[in-house]
Each structure stands twice: as structure tokens, then as C-alpha cells.
matplotlib code that plots the C-alpha trace (Angstrom):
import matplotlib.pyplot as plt

x = [7.7, 9.4, 9.3, 9.1, 8.3, 6.2, 8.8, 11.3, 10.8, 9.9, 12.6, 13.3, 10.8, 13.6, 15.6, 17.9, 20.6, 20.8, 23.7, 21.4, 18.5, 20.6, 22.1, 18.2, 17.5, 20.3, 20.1, 16.2, 14.9, 14.9, 14.8, 12.5, 12.9, 11.7, 14.5, 14.2, 16.8, 17.2, 19.1, 22.2, 20.4, 18.2, 20.0, 21.4, 20.0, 18.5, 20.2, 22.5, 20.8, 24.0, 27.7, 29.2, 32.2, 34.5, 34.6, 37.3, 40.5, 40.2, 41.9, 41.6, 45.7, 48.4, 48.0, 49.9, 48.8, 50.1, 50.7, 54.1, 56.5, 56.6, 59.8, 62.5, 63.8, 67.2, 67.4, 67.9, 71.0, 70.9, 73.1, 72.2, 69.7, 68.7, 67.9, 65.3, 63.3, 59.4, 58.2, 54.4, 51.3, 49.2, 46.1, 43.1, 41.0, 43.3, 46.5, 49.9, 48.9, 52.3, 55.4, 57.9, 61.2, 64.1, 65.6, 62.3, 60.1, 56.2, 54.4, 51.4, 48.4, 47.0, 44.9, 46.4, 47.3, 50.8, 52.1, 54.1, 57.5, 58.0, 57.9, 58.2, 56.2, 58.0, 55.9, 56.3, 56.9, 60.2, 61.0, 61.6, 60.4, 61.4, 62.0, 60.6, 62.8, 62.6, 65.0, 64.2, 66.2, 67.6, 66.9, 63.6, 62.5, 61.5, 57.8, 57.3, 53.8, 52.5, 49.1, 49.0, 46.5, 44.1, 45.4, 42.1, 40.1, 41.3, 39.5, 37.6, 37.4, 34.5, 33.8, 30.5, 28.6, 24.8, 23.5, 25.5, 23.2, 24.6, 25.9, 26.7, 30.4, 29.2, 26.8, 30.2, 32.3, 29.7, 29.5, 33.3, 33.3, 30.7, 27.6, 24.1, 21.8, 22.1, 19.6, 18.5, 16.1, 12.5, 11.9, 10.3, 6.7, 5.9, 2.3, 2.1, -0.4, -1.4, -4.3, -5.7, -8.6, -6.3, -4.3, -4.9, -3.6, -1.4, -3.2, -6.7, -7.9, -7.0, -10.0, -9.4, -7.0, -5.8, -2.2, -0.6, 0.5, 4.0, 5.8, 4.0, 5.7, 9.1, 9.0, 7.5, 10.3, 12.8, 11.5, 11.5, 15.2, 15.9, 14.2, 11.0, 7.5, 5.6, 1.9, 0.0, -2.9, -3.6, -5.2, -7.2, -9.9, -10.0, -12.4, -10.7, -12.8, -11.3, -7.8, -8.1, -9.7, -7.0, -3.9, -5.6, -5.9, -2.4, -0.7, -1.9, 0.0, 2.7, 6.3, 6.2, 3.6, 4.6, 3.0, 3.7, 2.4, -1.4, 0.6, -0.1, -3.0, -5.4, -8.8, -8.0, -5.1, -6.5, -3.8, -1.8, -4.9, -5.4, -2.2, -2.2, -5.6, -4.0, -0.9, 1.7, 3.2, 6.4, 7.1, 10.9, 12.2, 15.3, 18.3, 18.2, 17.3, 15.2, 13.0, 12.5, 9.4, 9.4, 6.5, 7.7, 5.5, 3.8, 0.0, -1.1, -3.2, -4.0, -0.8, 1.7, 2.7, 3.7, 6.4, 4.7, 6.6, 5.0, 7.7, 7.2, 4.6, 7.0, 8.4, 12.5, 12.0, 10.1, 13.1, 15.6, 14.1, 13.5, 16.9, 18.2, 15.5, 13.3, 15.8, 18.1, 15.0, 13.7, 17.3, 17.8, 13.9, 15.0, 18.4, 20.9, 23.5, 25.1, 22.7, 24.7, 25.2, 29.0, 30.1, 32.4, 35.0, 34.5, 35.4, 32.9, 32.4, 30.0, 29.9, 26.9, 25.4, 23.5, 22.5, 23.9, 23.2, 21.5, 22.7, 22.0, 21.7, 22.4, 21.3, 24.7, 26.3, 29.6, 32.0, 35.3, 38.3, 41.9, 43.3, 41.2, 39.3, 35.6, 34.1, 30.4, 28.0, 25.2, 22.0, 18.6, 16.4, 16.9, 12.9, 11.6, 9.2, 11.5, 11.5, 13.1, 16.2, 16.5, 16.5, 19.6, 21.5, 24.0, 23.2, 23.2, 26.8, 26.0, 27.1, 28.0, 25.7, 28.9, 29.3, 27.7, 29.4, 30.7, 33.7, 33.9, 37.1, 36.4, 36.3, 32.6, 31.0, 28.9, 26.6, 25.8, 22.2, 23.5, 24.9, 21.2, 19.4, 21.1]
y = [-74.9, -75.8, -73.7, -75.4, -73.8, -75.2, -76.5, -78.1, -81.7, -80.9, -82.2, -85.4, -87.6, -88.9, -91.7, -90.4, -91.3, -91.6, -88.9, -86.3, -87.0, -85.8, -82.8, -81.9, -82.3, -80.7, -77.4, -77.2, -77.5, -74.9, -76.0, -75.3, -71.9, -72.2, -72.7, -73.4, -73.2, -76.9, -77.7, -80.1, -83.4, -82.6, -82.2, -85.2, -86.0, -82.4, -80.5, -77.8, -74.1, -71.7, -72.1, -73.0, -70.7, -71.7, -68.9, -70.4, -72.7, -76.5, -77.3, -73.9, -74.2, -76.4, -79.5, -82.7, -85.9, -88.6, -88.9, -87.7, -84.9, -81.7, -80.5, -77.7, -79.8, -77.7, -79.2, -82.7, -84.0, -85.4, -88.3, -89.5, -89.7, -86.4, -86.1, -83.1, -82.2, -82.2, -78.8, -79.0, -80.9, -80.3, -82.4, -81.9, -79.1, -77.8, -76.3, -75.5, -71.9, -70.4, -70.2, -73.5, -72.6, -74.0, -77.2, -78.3, -81.2, -80.6, -84.0, -83.6, -85.8, -86.2, -83.4, -81.4, -77.1, -77.5, -74.7, -71.4, -72.6, -76.3, -77.4, -81.6, -84.0, -87.3, -90.5, -91.7, -94.9, -93.8, -92.1, -93.3, -91.3, -91.0, -88.9, -85.7, -86.1, -87.7, -89.3, -89.0, -91.2, -89.2, -89.7, -87.8, -85.5, -82.0, -80.7, -84.5, -85.6, -82.1, -80.7, -77.2, -74.8, -74.9, -78.8, -79.5, -76.2, -73.0, -69.8, -68.3, -71.3, -72.4, -76.0, -77.3, -75.6, -75.0, -78.1, -80.3, -83.5, -84.0, -87.4, -87.6, -86.5, -83.2, -83.0, -83.3, -80.9, -78.3, -79.0, -78.8, -75.1, -74.2, -74.3, -75.3, -74.8, -75.4, -73.4, -76.5, -76.4, -77.3, -81.1, -81.8, -83.0, -85.9, -87.7, -91.3, -93.1, -96.5, -96.9, -100.2, -102.4, -104.9, -103.7, -104.4, -103.5, -105.3, -107.3, -107.3, -110.8, -110.5, -111.2, -113.4, -111.6, -108.9, -108.6, -106.8, -103.4, -103.3, -100.3, -98.1, -99.4, -99.7, -96.0, -94.4, -96.1, -95.0, -91.5, -91.4, -92.6, -89.5, -87.3, -86.6, -86.2, -88.6, -89.1, -92.0, -91.4, -95.2, -97.1, -94.6, -96.1, -96.5, -93.2, -90.3, -87.9, -89.1, -89.6, -85.8, -84.3, -86.4, -85.1, -81.0, -81.4, -83.0, -80.6, -77.7, -79.0, -81.1, -80.6, -84.1, -86.5, -89.9, -93.2, -96.2, -98.0, -96.9, -94.4, -96.0, -94.8, -97.5, -96.5, -97.9, -95.9, -92.3, -91.2, -89.2, -87.8, -86.6, -84.8, -83.6, -82.1, -80.4, -79.2, -80.8, -84.4, -85.5, -89.0, -89.8, -92.6, -93.6, -96.0, -98.4, -101.7, -102.0, -99.1, -97.0, -94.9, -92.5, -90.1, -86.6, -83.2, -81.1, -81.0, -77.1, -76.1, -72.7, -70.3, -73.2, -76.9, -80.0, -82.0, -85.3, -88.8, -92.0, -94.8, -98.0, -100.8, -103.4, -103.9, -103.9, -101.2, -99.0, -99.2, -98.6, -95.8, -94.0, -94.5, -92.8, -90.3, -89.8, -90.0, -87.2, -84.9, -84.9, -84.7, -81.5, -80.1, -80.3, -77.9, -80.5, -79.7, -83.2, -85.4, -88.5, -91.0, -92.2, -95.7, -97.8, -99.7, -103.4, -106.9, -108.8, -112.7, -112.8, -112.4, -111.0, -109.5, -106.2, -103.9, -101.3, -97.7, -98.7, -98.6, -101.8, -102.2, -106.0, -106.8, -108.0, -109.7, -109.0, -111.4, -111.1, -113.0, -114.5, -110.8, -108.7, -107.2, -107.2, -109.1, -108.7, -111.6, -111.4, -112.1, -113.8, -113.8, -110.8, -109.8, -106.7, -108.3, -110.1, -108.0, -110.7, -110.3, -107.0, -108.1, -110.7, -108.1, -105.4, -103.2, -102.7, -103.3, -100.4, -101.3, -98.4, -97.8, -98.5, -102.0, -105.1, -108.0, -107.8, -110.7, -112.0, -110.4, -107.0, -104.0, -102.5, -99.5, -100.8, -98.8, -100.4, -100.1, -98.5, -95.6, -94.6, -96.0, -95.5]
z = [-13.0, -16.2, -19.1, -22.3, -25.9, -28.3, -30.8, -28.2, -29.3, -32.7, -35.6, -34.4, -36.7, -38.4, -37.2, -34.8, -32.8, -28.8, -28.8, -30.9, -28.8, -25.7, -27.6, -28.3, -24.9, -23.0, -25.6, -25.8, -22.1, -20.0, -16.4, -13.4, -12.3, -8.7, -5.8, -2.3, 0.4, 2.4, 5.2, 4.5, 6.0, 3.2, 0.6, -0.8, -4.1, -4.8, -7.7, -6.9, -7.6, -6.6, -7.2, -3.6, -3.0, -0.1, 2.6, 4.4, 3.9, 4.5, 7.1, 8.7, 9.9, 9.4, 11.4, 12.1, 9.8, 12.5, 16.2, 16.8, 17.7, 16.4, 15.8, 13.9, 10.8, 11.6, 14.8, 13.8, 13.0, 9.6, 10.4, 13.9, 16.1, 17.9, 21.8, 22.5, 25.6, 25.3, 25.8, 25.4, 23.9, 21.3, 20.6, 18.3, 19.1, 21.6, 20.4, 22.2, 22.7, 22.1, 19.7, 20.1, 20.7, 19.0, 20.5, 22.0, 20.7, 21.1, 21.5, 19.0, 17.9, 14.6, 13.6, 16.2, 14.4, 14.3, 16.7, 15.2, 14.2, 14.1, 10.0, 10.6, 12.3, 13.4, 13.5, 17.3, 16.2, 15.0, 18.4, 21.9, 24.9, 28.2, 31.3, 29.7, 26.3, 23.1, 20.8, 16.9, 14.5, 11.6, 8.0, 7.5, 5.2, 5.8, 5.9, 6.6, 8.1, 7.9, 6.5, 5.2, 5.5, 2.6, 1.8, 0.7, -0.1, -0.4, 0.4, -2.6, -4.6, -6.3, -4.7, -6.1, -9.6, -10.2, -12.1, -9.9, -8.3, -5.1, -3.5, -0.1, -0.7, -2.0, 0.9, 3.1, 1.3, 1.9, 5.6, 5.5, 4.5, 7.0, 5.2, 6.7, 4.4, 0.2, -2.7, -4.7, -7.4, -6.8, -7.3, -10.8, -10.1, -12.3, -13.1, -14.1, -15.8, -17.8, -20.2, -21.8, -21.2, -21.2, -18.0, -14.2, -11.4, -9.5, -6.3, -8.1, -9.7, -13.7, -16.0, -19.3, -21.6, -19.0, -18.0, -14.9, -15.0, -14.6, -16.8, -14.6, -11.2, -12.8, -13.9, -10.6, -9.2, -11.6, -11.6, -7.3, -7.3, -9.2, -6.6, -8.5, -6.7, -8.2, -8.2, -9.4, -11.7, -12.0, -15.0, -17.0, -19.0, -22.7, -23.2, -25.5, -22.9, -19.7, -20.9, -22.1, -19.2, -16.9, -18.7, -18.7, -14.9, -14.4, -16.5, -14.6, -11.5, -12.7, -14.7, -16.8, -17.5, -18.3, -19.7, -21.5, -24.7, -26.2, -28.9, -32.1, -34.6, -34.1, -32.8, -29.4, -28.9, -27.5, -25.8, -28.5, -29.8, -26.4, -26.0, -30.2, -29.3, -25.7, -26.8, -29.2, -29.8, -32.0, -32.1, -32.1, -33.8, -31.9, -33.8, -30.9, -29.7, -28.0, -27.9, -31.0, -30.7, -28.2, -27.8, -26.6, -26.2, -24.2, -22.5, -22.1, -19.1, -19.1, -18.8, -18.3, -19.8, -18.7, -21.0, -22.0, -22.1, -24.0, -23.8, -25.8, -24.2, -24.0, -20.6, -21.8, -24.5, -22.0, -19.3, -21.7, -23.4, -20.4, -18.9, -22.3, -23.0, -20.1, -16.9, -19.2, -19.7, -16.3, -15.0, -17.2, -16.2, -12.6, -13.3, -13.5, -16.5, -16.4, -18.0, -19.8, -17.5, -17.3, -19.0, -18.2, -20.7, -20.2, -21.9, -24.0, -23.0, -26.0, -29.7, -31.0, -34.7, -35.2, -37.9, -39.1, -38.1, -35.0, -31.4, -29.8, -25.8, -24.7, -21.3, -19.6, -16.4, -15.3, -14.0, -13.1, -14.7, -13.6, -14.4, -12.4, -15.3, -16.0, -18.5, -19.6, -20.4, -22.2, -20.0, -20.7, -23.6, -25.8, -26.5, -25.4, -23.4, -21.2, -18.3, -15.8, -18.0, -16.6, -12.7, -13.4, -15.7, -14.1, -17.0, -20.8, -22.8, -25.4, -29.2, -31.5, -34.7, -37.2, -35.7, -37.3, -35.4, -32.0, -31.5, -27.9, -26.2, -27.8, -25.5, -25.4, -23.4, -20.7, -18.5, -15.2, -13.8, -10.4, -12.7, -13.6, -11.1, -7.9]

ax = plt.figure().add_subplot(projection="3d")
ax.plot(x, y, z, "-o")
ax.set_aspect("equal")
plt.show()
């Protein structure tokens, strides 16, 4: 389970940048300590809990990169065709079984081990074979079409580091060095809930004055994409006692508690008081738009505690702050060492004005230009409650704190949703 100090989220009551927020999360959160062993088939998306050192060379032997003929380079005439007898055959999984002799060619196929002796492979397209002999055109370079042993991975090399979130390619690399199982951190267990008498469950008939709860489903989906085990506590009633009881119970068996909205100082907003009474609560005022208010803290239950994330109530603000703060927090708790998503440089296809000292995230859609570069066009309405704008957008254009006006044609940072929700 995750370990949290009582002050790991403190000191952020002033207006802070997203970069500062990520530094706090990276420096102050100790990841989960429980480790489990999983088969390779179950490893994708998990966070590696060990360094993987290759016990073998990959490939384990020199081999041919093409179908052709393995020869000694010194047997070839550099200025005229060379004719050599074919002395044997080597295929993938079926080596020649002996050292090759000078003055002979070995018929060889892609991936087949190179027989001892030959150092060059001539592609079959550049040769002609008849009556057990092969004629080889001049001009090939020594060592051509040969893959060296250990060309991909050398024995003793650390190929994967602890804290890495495993993608299919990392799983494949582990398989290439013979690993059938990997040690990974236990999945982060998250409990998510909503509050508010105005919030209704999708599928129900809405009474007057109510809205359907979308934030819970958006956030649950994002958490599950991160590999979390997510328990849905549903919509809690606006009762201080029931909210406090629910979060205490959830903190006993979960690493993180997540909600959105209901965190103001109004008399009907009971979540903040419940967290404070049963742990610690800090309001982070992020210098961003949309978003700004994020509540982070801990809920204590006996000898352990769970992190608490209180997202804004507006749907777009909830999504953006989860991607910028909630996602890195969950990844760090889960043992990941890299919690900052990659951003890409694109051309802005729109102009925009913004406030100084505030980072803005503009919903945008990418389009191709005639020169093949990507151009970001502002997409949809800019309101923090317009959830449909996230559906049509490909990601977020990130405008830094020191910018006050963006001119069309400028180069900007772009955070694709595929980078943080894939």
C-alpha cells in the first residue's frame, strides 16, 4: 500500500505552476511498496518493480539478414564475377553444423546462424545458381548482410529500469532475453465517489434541477486506462456523517480517494470538512485555465492512510486537472518514475490572448498542412463546462505563463490525449 506523510501535499496554498506541482508530487510521494510477480501476458500497462539485466546476447549468434549465400570475402574477385561451389545449407533453427571451408559458398536464409568462417552474405537477387555452383557479382562490401551476435542487446546490459510503465515493446524486449515473468508493483486501488443532491445517476429519470453525473465516469475511465483497480462508491448523499463514514471505510482498503466538486466553503459542501476531520486537506491553487482549484490530502484509517484528490466540478476543468495532477499522482503512487507526459511541437493555426503568469490549455484539433507539418486549430467552445469540446479535440495546446498573446503560425506545445489517456 502507498505511504504518505502528513505534510506531503502541504505548502501549495499559494498560486503554483504545473511544473512546481509535478516537482512536489515527484519529490514528496513514496510509491507503493508491495510487489507481485506476473507472467509476461499480464505485464503490459504495469509498472516494473525491478531492473531487468539481460542474461544473454540478442541475437545469441551472428546471423544472416537476408536470403542468399554466405562466403569468405577474401574468396571474391573484386572486379569480376566469382563462381563458387555450394557446400551446404543453413536455415533459421537449422545451422550448417560445421565450419565452412574456404572456396565454398553456403546457401543461407534470413535469421540462420552464420557458419564459422564466412563473413559476408550475398543477396540471392544478386546471384545466379546452376548445377550446384553460384555466380556472385562483384562490388559487395565485406561484412554485408551479416548481423553480429548481441547486435540488439549484449549480455549483462540493463535493458529495462524499475519504475517503467510497460508498453508492448518493453514486454517484447523482456521476452527476447528469456524472461517469462516480471516483478511489478501492485496496482493502485482507487475509490471514487460523487456528492450533491443535484447529481443524478445516468440511466435514471432526472428530477427538476438535477444533472447527470459525468465527471465520475470520465475519471473512472481515465483511472482504469492507467491500470488502477477502481471501486465506484456511487453518489453519496449530502450528509456530513455519511460522507465521513464512507471515506473512512474506503481509506482502509484503498490507496487513493477521488471526487469532484463539493469542495467550497458552502454549508452544503461537506467533503472538505470530512477529509479535514479525518486527516489533512490542502487546497492547491494552480495557475492554469481551465482548472485552478484542486484539493489534495490524506484520509487516515487506523495505521494507514489514503491520498485524497478533490477535482473541480466543471467537467473540462475536472478532466484537465486530473490529467495534470491526478494522473501524475496516481502514477507516482504506483511506482512510476516518469510522471510527466510528453508534449510535441506543432504550429498554431489560431490566435489567442491570455493572462500573464497563468498557463492555459486550449482544446485543439490537429490538421495536416500542405508541407506535411501538423497544425493545431482551436476546437469548440472554451467554457470549463463544455464537455463535448473534449470529444472533438485531439488534445491540448499548452500556452506558458509568460505568454500574453499567441499569434497564428507560432510554434506551440501540444499534449495529445493519446499520450495521457492511451
